[in-house]
Every structure is written in structure tokens, then in C-alpha cells.
LUMPARO-895077 format. One line per 5 residues: number of its first residue (from 1); their letters; for each residue x, y, z of C-alpha. Coordinates in Angstrom, 2 decimals. Example, Ala and Ser with C-alpha at 12.3 -4.5 7.8 and 13.67 -1.06 7.14 Angstrom:
2
1) AS) 12.30/-4.50/7.80; 13.67/-1.06/7.14
! end
This chain:
428
1) XXXXX) 215.69/-43.18/-37.01; 218.13/-40.35/-36.38; 220.63/-40.71/-33.51; 219.31/-39.97/-30.05; 221.50/-37.34/-28.44
6) XXXXX) 222.22/-37.43/-24.71; 223.44/-34.73/-22.35; 225.26/-36.09/-19.31; 225.27/-34.05/-16.09; 228.28/-35.37/-14.17
11) XXXXX) 231.34/-37.44/-15.02; 232.27/-38.99/-11.70; 232.31/-42.72/-11.02; 228.80/-43.42/-12.29; 228.96/-40.95/-15.17
16) XXXXX) 232.15/-42.61/-16.36; 230.35/-45.95/-16.24; 227.52/-44.57/-18.37; 230.00/-43.45/-21.03; 231.75/-46.83/-20.96
21) XXXXX) 228.50/-48.75/-21.47; 226.98/-46.45/-24.12; 230.15/-46.42/-26.18; 231.18/-50.02/-25.53; 227.72/-51.56/-26.11
26) XXXXX) 226.70/-49.43/-29.08; 225.95/-52.38/-31.39; 223.72/-54.02/-28.78; 221.96/-50.75/-28.00; 221.28/-50.00/-31.67
31) XXXXX) 219.85/-53.47/-32.21; 217.40/-52.87/-29.35; 216.25/-49.34/-30.19; 216.90/-49.04/-33.91; 219.13/-45.97/-33.72
36) XXXXX) 222.46/-44.82/-32.39; 222.67/-43.32/-28.90; 225.23/-40.52/-28.81; 226.55/-38.68/-25.77; 226.57/-35.14/-27.13
41) XXXXX) 227.61/-33.01/-24.15; 228.98/-33.72/-20.68; 228.93/-31.41/-17.67; 232.16/-31.55/-15.65; 233.65/-29.43/-12.88
46) XXXXX) 237.04/-29.11/-14.56; 237.51/-29.65/-18.29; 241.30/-30.00/-17.99; 241.19/-32.81/-15.40; 242.84/-36.12/-16.30
51) XXXXX) 240.21/-38.85/-16.71; 240.04/-42.63/-16.67; 238.44/-42.70/-20.13; 239.14/-40.90/-23.39; 236.62/-38.09/-24.05
56) XXXXX) 236.43/-35.69/-26.97; 237.27/-32.33/-25.27; 234.72/-30.53/-27.45; 231.94/-32.44/-25.66; 232.91/-31.16/-22.21
61) XXXXX) 231.41/-28.09/-20.57; 231.52/-26.52/-17.13; 228.17/-24.77/-17.63; 225.09/-26.94/-16.97; 222.93/-24.69/-19.12
66) XXXXX) 224.99/-25.68/-22.16; 223.41/-29.09/-21.73; 219.92/-28.06/-20.64; 219.42/-25.44/-23.37; 220.96/-27.36/-26.26
71) XXXXX) 218.06/-27.96/-28.70; 219.85/-31.00/-30.17; 219.81/-32.95/-26.91; 216.89/-35.36/-26.52; 217.64/-36.91/-23.11
76) XXXXX) 219.36/-35.50/-20.03; 221.08/-38.07/-17.80; 221.68/-36.64/-14.31; 224.39/-38.27/-12.18; 225.79/-35.17/-10.46
81) XXXXX) 223.75/-35.49/-7.26; 222.51/-32.65/-5.08; 219.04/-31.24/-4.71; 218.54/-27.46/-5.14; 220.34/-26.63/-8.39
86) XXXXX) 219.83/-30.14/-9.73; 216.08/-29.86/-9.32; 216.11/-26.58/-11.27; 218.10/-28.19/-14.11; 215.75/-31.15/-14.34
91) XXXXX) 212.57/-29.06/-14.26; 213.97/-26.76/-16.96; 214.99/-29.74/-19.11; 211.46/-31.15/-18.84; 209.94/-27.76/-19.66
96) XXXXX) 212.05/-27.78/-22.84; 210.70/-31.20/-23.80; 213.77/-33.24/-22.85; 213.42/-36.62/-21.19; 215.30/-37.23/-17.95
101) XXXXX) 217.10/-40.23/-16.49; 218.42/-39.74/-12.96; 220.14/-41.73/-10.22; 219.32/-39.08/-7.60; 217.52/-40.75/-4.67
106) XXXXX) 217.60/-37.57/-2.55; 215.89/-35.53/-5.24; 213.26/-38.16/-6.06; 212.51/-38.86/-2.39; 211.93/-35.17/-1.64
111) XXXXX) 210.51/-33.86/-4.93; 209.50/-36.92/-6.94; 205.77/-36.09/-7.24; 206.49/-32.57/-8.52; 209.07/-33.79/-11.03
116) XXXXX) 206.83/-36.59/-12.31; 203.88/-34.19/-12.64; 206.05/-31.75/-14.64; 207.20/-34.59/-16.89; 203.64/-35.74/-17.53
121) XXXXX) 202.54/-32.17/-18.28; 205.30/-31.84/-20.89; 204.82/-35.37/-22.32; 208.28/-36.39/-21.14; 209.70/-39.43/-19.39
126) XXXXX) 211.43/-39.32/-16.01; 213.04/-42.64/-15.14; 215.08/-43.28/-12.00; 215.86/-46.98/-11.68; 219.39/-46.34/-10.40
131) XXXXX) 218.18/-44.22/-7.48; 217.53/-47.35/-5.38; 219.68/-50.48/-5.03; 222.12/-49.71/-7.85; 222.07/-52.53/-10.36
136) XXXXX) 218.94/-54.28/-9.03; 215.97/-53.48/-11.33; 213.58/-53.07/-8.41; 211.78/-49.89/-9.50; 210.80/-51.28/-12.89
141) XXXXX) 209.76/-54.50/-11.15; 207.46/-52.65/-8.75; 205.90/-50.60/-11.55; 205.54/-53.29/-14.20; 206.12/-56.71/-12.67
146) XXXXX) 203.68/-56.13/-9.82; 201.16/-54.10/-11.82; 198.50/-56.83/-11.49; 199.24/-57.61/-7.84; 198.70/-55.83/-4.56
151) XXXXX) 201.92/-55.37/-2.59; 201.58/-55.78/1.16; 205.22/-55.61/2.27; 208.56/-54.30/1.02; 211.56/-55.10/3.16
156) XXXXX) 215.11/-54.41/2.11; 218.79/-53.98/2.73; 219.17/-50.85/0.63; 222.39/-49.38/2.02; 225.62/-51.23/1.27
161) XXXXX) 227.77/-49.29/3.77; 225.76/-50.33/6.81; 225.45/-53.90/5.56; 229.24/-54.05/5.16; 229.69/-52.79/8.74
166) XXXXX) 227.18/-55.20/10.28; 228.56/-58.14/8.26; 232.10/-57.47/9.48; 230.90/-57.10/13.07; 229.08/-60.43/12.79
171) XXXXX) 231.68/-62.48/10.93; 234.87/-61.10/12.48; 233.75/-59.94/15.90; 235.03/-56.44/15.19; 233.73/-53.33/16.92
176) XXXXX) 231.48/-50.78/15.21; 234.13/-48.04/15.36; 236.85/-50.28/13.89; 234.71/-51.44/10.98; 233.45/-47.92/10.25
181) XXXXX) 237.07/-46.76/9.97; 237.82/-49.65/7.59; 234.74/-48.81/5.49; 235.98/-45.22/5.19; 239.45/-46.38/4.15
186) XXXXX) 237.93/-48.64/1.47; 235.72/-45.85/0.15; 232.45/-47.50/1.22; 231.72/-44.79/3.79; 232.09/-41.02/3.51
191) XXXXX) 234.32/-38.98/5.81; 231.03/-37.88/7.39; 229.10/-41.19/7.45; 225.97/-39.80/9.10; 223.64/-40.25/6.13
196) XXXXX) 224.52/-43.93/5.87; 224.95/-45.06/9.48; 221.99/-43.11/10.88; 219.64/-44.58/8.26; 218.92/-41.40/6.28
201) XXXXX) 220.10/-42.81/2.96; 217.97/-45.92/3.42; 214.98/-43.79/4.47; 215.11/-41.84/1.20; 215.17/-45.09/-0.77
206) XXXXX) 212.27/-46.53/1.21; 210.29/-43.35/0.51; 210.66/-44.06/-3.20; 209.91/-47.80/-2.94; 206.85/-47.38/-0.72
211) XXXXX) 205.43/-44.64/-2.94; 205.71/-46.93/-5.96; 204.66/-50.11/-4.21; 201.62/-48.66/-2.45; 200.66/-46.03/-5.10
216) XXXXX) 200.49/-43.32/-2.43; 202.71/-40.26/-2.00; 204.82/-41.29/0.96; 207.02/-38.43/2.21; 210.42/-38.69/3.84
221) XXXXX) 209.02/-37.39/7.12; 206.59/-40.34/7.17; 209.51/-42.74/7.64; 210.53/-43.69/11.20; 214.34/-43.80/11.20
226) XXXXX) 216.93/-45.38/13.48; 220.54/-46.03/12.49; 223.18/-48.57/13.49; 225.57/-46.43/15.55; 224.23/-47.91/18.79
231) XXXXX) 224.51/-51.55/17.65; 227.07/-53.28/19.86; 229.16/-56.39/19.42; 227.24/-57.79/22.38; 223.92/-57.33/20.53
236) XXXXX) 225.25/-59.17/17.50; 226.69/-61.98/19.61; 223.36/-62.52/21.38; 221.52/-62.42/18.05; 223.77/-65.12/16.57
241) XXXXX) 223.41/-67.27/19.68; 219.63/-67.14/19.26; 219.69/-67.78/15.50; 219.43/-64.23/14.14; 221.51/-61.73/12.19
246) XXXXX) 221.30/-57.98/12.77; 220.56/-56.06/9.57; 219.59/-52.46/8.88; 216.22/-52.99/7.21; 213.87/-50.67/5.46
251) XXXXX) 210.37/-52.02/6.14; 207.21/-50.78/4.41; 203.91/-52.49/5.20; 200.33/-52.06/4.07; 197.24/-53.52/5.67
256) XXXXX) 193.70/-52.42/4.78; 195.21/-49.40/2.97; 197.02/-48.30/6.14; 200.77/-47.79/5.64; 203.83/-47.81/7.86
261) XXXXX) 207.41/-47.23/6.74; 210.53/-47.50/8.88; 214.29/-47.96/8.79; 215.80/-49.70/11.80; 218.34/-52.30/12.91
266) XXXXX) 216.40/-55.55/12.95; 217.08/-59.09/14.14; 216.39/-61.34/11.15; 215.90/-65.09/11.58; 218.72/-67.01/9.88
271) XXXXX) 216.15/-68.99/7.90; 215.01/-65.81/6.11; 216.92/-65.31/2.83; 217.64/-61.66/3.60; 219.73/-62.73/6.62
276) XXXXX) 222.36/-64.19/4.27; 222.88/-60.96/2.29; 226.37/-59.85/3.28; 228.99/-57.21/2.51; 228.03/-54.27/0.32
281) XXXXX) 225.29/-56.20/-1.47; 221.65/-55.11/-1.41; 218.44/-57.12/-1.42; 214.76/-56.21/-1.58; 212.05/-58.61/-0.43
286) XXXXX) 208.56/-57.95/-1.81; 205.37/-59.73/-0.76; 202.32/-59.56/-2.99; 198.85/-60.89/-2.23; 198.88/-63.01/-5.40
291) XXXXX) 202.54/-63.88/-6.00; 203.53/-64.34/-2.37; 207.20/-63.94/-1.46; 209.84/-62.66/-3.89; 213.36/-61.32/-3.39
296) XXXXX) 215.77/-59.36/-5.58; 219.51/-59.39/-4.88; 222.58/-57.75/-6.35; 225.14/-54.99/-6.26; 223.72/-51.88/-4.65
301) XXXXX) 226.35/-49.43/-5.87; 229.47/-49.13/-8.00; 230.35/-47.69/-11.38; 229.03/-50.35/-13.75; 226.10/-51.81/-11.76
306) XXXXX) 224.59/-48.35/-11.29; 225.42/-47.31/-14.85; 223.70/-50.45/-16.14; 220.43/-49.33/-14.56; 220.86/-45.82/-15.99
311) XXXXX) 221.48/-47.07/-19.52; 218.51/-49.47/-19.20; 216.35/-46.42/-18.43; 217.89/-44.65/-21.42; 216.92/-47.59/-23.65
316) XXXXX) 213.36/-47.43/-22.27; 213.14/-43.71/-23.10; 214.29/-44.31/-26.68; 211.82/-47.16/-27.13; 209.06/-44.87/-25.91
321) XXXXX) 210.22/-42.25/-28.41; 209.80/-44.75/-31.24; 206.32/-45.68/-30.01; 205.30/-42.08/-29.32; 204.29/-42.83/-25.72
326) XXXXX) 206.68/-40.63/-23.75; 205.15/-39.08/-20.68; 202.33/-41.61/-20.51; 203.91/-44.13/-18.19; 204.51/-42.03/-15.09
331) XXXXX) 203.24/-43.80/-11.99; 200.23/-41.97/-10.64; 199.88/-42.11/-6.87; 196.13/-42.48/-6.92; 195.63/-43.74/-3.38
336) XXXXX) 195.15/-41.49/-0.38; 198.03/-41.83/2.07; 196.79/-43.23/5.37; 199.51/-43.85/7.94; 199.23/-46.41/10.70
341) XXXXX) 199.21/-45.18/14.27; 201.59/-46.73/16.80; 198.66/-48.86/18.00; 198.39/-50.33/14.49; 202.09/-51.07/13.92
346) XXXXX) 202.86/-54.58/15.09; 205.98/-56.76/15.26; 207.97/-59.05/17.50; 210.62/-57.46/19.72; 213.95/-58.47/21.26
351) XXXXX) 214.95/-56.84/24.55; 218.21/-57.18/26.47; 217.77/-56.14/30.10; 220.39/-55.62/32.81; 218.58/-56.47/36.06
356) XXXXX) 219.16/-57.01/39.76; 220.18/-60.58/40.52; 217.64/-61.50/43.20; 214.44/-63.45/43.67; 211.20/-62.08/42.23
361) XXXXX) 212.79/-59.94/39.51; 211.43/-61.99/36.61; 207.92/-61.95/38.06; 207.93/-58.16/38.29; 209.20/-57.82/34.72
366) XXXXX) 206.64/-60.21/33.25; 203.91/-58.40/35.18; 204.74/-55.16/33.33; 204.42/-56.94/29.99; 201.10/-58.45/31.07
371) XXXXX) 199.72/-55.07/32.20; 200.28/-53.73/28.69; 199.00/-56.90/26.97; 202.36/-57.88/25.48; 202.73/-61.66/25.41
376) XXXXX) 206.15/-63.28/25.58; 207.57/-65.86/23.20; 210.68/-66.63/25.26; 212.57/-65.39/28.31; 216.21/-66.36/28.83
381) XXXXX) 218.77/-65.53/31.49; 222.27/-65.54/30.08; 225.42/-65.54/32.23; 227.75/-62.64/31.48; 231.19/-62.79/33.15
386) XXXXX) 231.62/-59.05/32.55; 228.41/-58.15/34.38; 227.97/-58.77/38.15; 224.21/-58.28/37.76; 221.93/-60.56/35.72
391) XXXXX) 221.03/-60.21/32.05; 217.64/-61.24/30.75; 216.71/-61.65/27.10; 213.05/-61.30/26.16; 211.52/-62.04/22.77
396) XXXXX) 207.87/-61.06/22.48; 205.08/-62.29/20.28; 203.63/-59.68/17.92; 203.00/-56.53/19.93; 201.92/-53.08/18.86
401) XXXXX) 204.45/-50.27/19.00; 202.40/-48.16/21.44; 202.22/-51.00/23.96; 205.96/-51.62/23.70; 206.64/-47.92/24.27
406) XXXXX) 204.51/-48.11/27.41; 206.45/-51.16/28.59; 209.76/-49.36/28.08; 208.44/-46.28/29.89; 207.36/-48.45/32.84
411) XXXXX) 210.81/-50.07/32.94; 212.36/-46.65/33.58; 210.78/-46.55/37.05; 211.11/-50.25/37.87; 213.85/-50.51/40.49
416) XXXXX) 214.89/-54.06/39.57; 215.87/-53.01/36.03; 219.29/-51.42/35.96; 219.29/-50.74/32.21; 217.37/-51.55/29.03
421) XXXXX) 220.48/-52.26/27.01; 218.93/-53.05/23.61; 215.57/-53.15/21.83; 215.22/-54.53/18.31; 212.41/-55.44/15.98
426) XXX) 212.42/-59.14/15.04; 211.65/-60.48/11.56; 211.34/-64.05/10.27
! end
């Protein structure tokens, strides 16, 4: 079989990793696919820039159309990021019969159905394993490994920056602001960290995972999103005292074909394996009706972990070429999307309340819960030397989101409650 020629859009950290693996693992790759894989052209911003790897200058271009319109290129690997122009490049590549491998979570979360439909129409592959959880092969697992099962829940730590911040806050007692600054200095967080810390990055990834897991076109606007910027050291200290860790979780659930997807800081029981995932690592927990509980753990970002997933997709494309089945394995979202209402979304909740320190307060608080049919698992009063009032911790049994919202609304006008300091979902 003649060499398969690849056009690479982007030569940053991940693009450099792709070159390293393709060139360094050539013997292994050839033994798997039966032909050489050659990087033919590479899009860069500046051809004269000094680079960490040696590249033939004749392969470099600053014009993306040199890659897209080259008739010799079989596969376009996109690692440049962005949405608008990048989408145009990918759609044009597919229209020209080129297969696409991308690590672009933003693009696939917003325009995945259109891109996959275009690929199928042109008998091309679009693979995007690296768009979620870096080196963890979770997308292929959802598509192939769970093809005979019915997934009921996907729950994951899918953003390494926020997990690094929450881990440091938990293990070292550091403040959110101090750890965020450290994450920026280490390169884990951007100068503008909004996408990470406010949950937007995780929401895009959960859009992709829930679409694949539930076979329905879940849109980004279907995801309820809350970030970690309001998580305090006090919240984490209380969580640890009660046997929980605070994690930013993406949670997608399906029951009777009704779906809910959210990203939110969550108190996770220490006995749950996801509670022990620390630092910049990612993990995705998947529950299937037949297989039960499974969990996938590994590096969620970085040059070589992400590049490994990209090159694995590249190998899959070449194998499909040999079999003549390109464009026939796109996941079809054949189920109608039916979203749960707030009355149908249920979980346990943790509440930290600052209340007046006098007789009868607890009775009035529990009465509000009872009026909205929210039953309580535990109620604790914790001394706080920094607070002259009293602090009460409440953990509920499973309660629907609408009822909890009504409870919180009622608390606003209850004179014995000075402040609802924290509210978290509880898992495990």
C-alpha cells in the first residue's frame, strides 16, 4: 500500500507531539497498518520560528489552504484550535474527500453533528478521541466498548486545571486565589482562566460524551454549568470532616430516555474511586445497565498523552482505508433528545447555613424542608470560632432540583437564616 500522507494544521505543543510519535514510532505504525504514514505538510504561524524538533522547512506553510487543497494529502490532522475558520477548513477538507482527525472539543461540541453528517455524505472519517480527556480512550470506549450496553450515567473529572486547584486546596489548605495563581505560573491555567474555572471547558466535553453515550444530539446550551470560583477553603474543610472531597464533576444521566447534563462542584464520598483522582489527572466513570460500574483514568492533557490519542485515531483511519469502510462508522444520534425537567432531576444535597443562635431555629428550618417534601439524612451544628452565630450543616436524601430551589427561595425570607453559605450536590 502506498504511503498515507498527512497534513497537520498546527505545530504547537500537541502538534509537536504528533510529529514525535509518527516519526519515532514509524516501524510500529507500519506493522499495524501495512504502509508508511508520512507528514507531508504542516501549517505554522511563522516558518522561521525556532522549534523543539527538527522539521524539513519545505514541509512548512503559513497558508492553511496549502494543506486543505493539496490532492496528495489523505488525512488532515487539526490541532490548531478555534472554531470559525477551523470549521471552514475541516468542512472543505471533507468535501475534497480527506479524512479528518481533530482534538478540537469546542468545535465538536458546537458543530459536531454538522461535521459528522458532512463526513458521512463524503464517505470520510472524522475522529476526535483527543477532544476529551487527553490520553484516556474514552470516546472509542463509548462508541465501541459500550455498543451492546445501555449507558445510564457518565460522571467525570474532565478538566485538569480545576482538579489541580481543588486538590491543592484540599491537601495543602491553600486558598482558591493562591492556587489559581500557582496554576497560571505552572502553565496549567490560562492568563484568563474563565473557561476552565467557570466550567465551560468541562461543559463542552460533557456535551460530546453525553451525545455519544446517549445517542442523542445534546447541545452545549442543554448543560447546566457552575464553576469553582465560589468554592471556599471552609467548604473543603467541612467536606473532609464529613468524609467527602470537592470535585468539579461533569454529570450526565439518563432514565427512561430522559436526559440531564450538568457541570458543578460536587461533594464526592471518599469511598468513591473518583474522589481519589488528584492533580491534573482526569477520570471518567461510566455506568451501564449490563456492565455496571466502570472507570477510566489517566492524563487529561499534555503533549504526548494527547498526541497518542490523535495518532491512534490516525491509525484507525488508515485501517478503514485498507478495508474500504471510511465514512461508515460515524455515530448516528438516532434517539430524540428529551431533557429532564427540574422536577425530574434528583440528587442528595449539602447545605451550609449561617443561622441565629437561639432556641427554635432548627425546628423552623426543618419545617421548610418538610413543606417542600425534602427529607433529611443528617443535620449537624458545628462550632466556628470565627462566627458568633451558629452554623448548621444539612445533608438531604435524594431530592428533586425544583424542590431544593423552592427551599432555597423560602430561606431568603426566613429571618433565622443569616446566610446560605454553600450548596453542593452530593455523590457516592
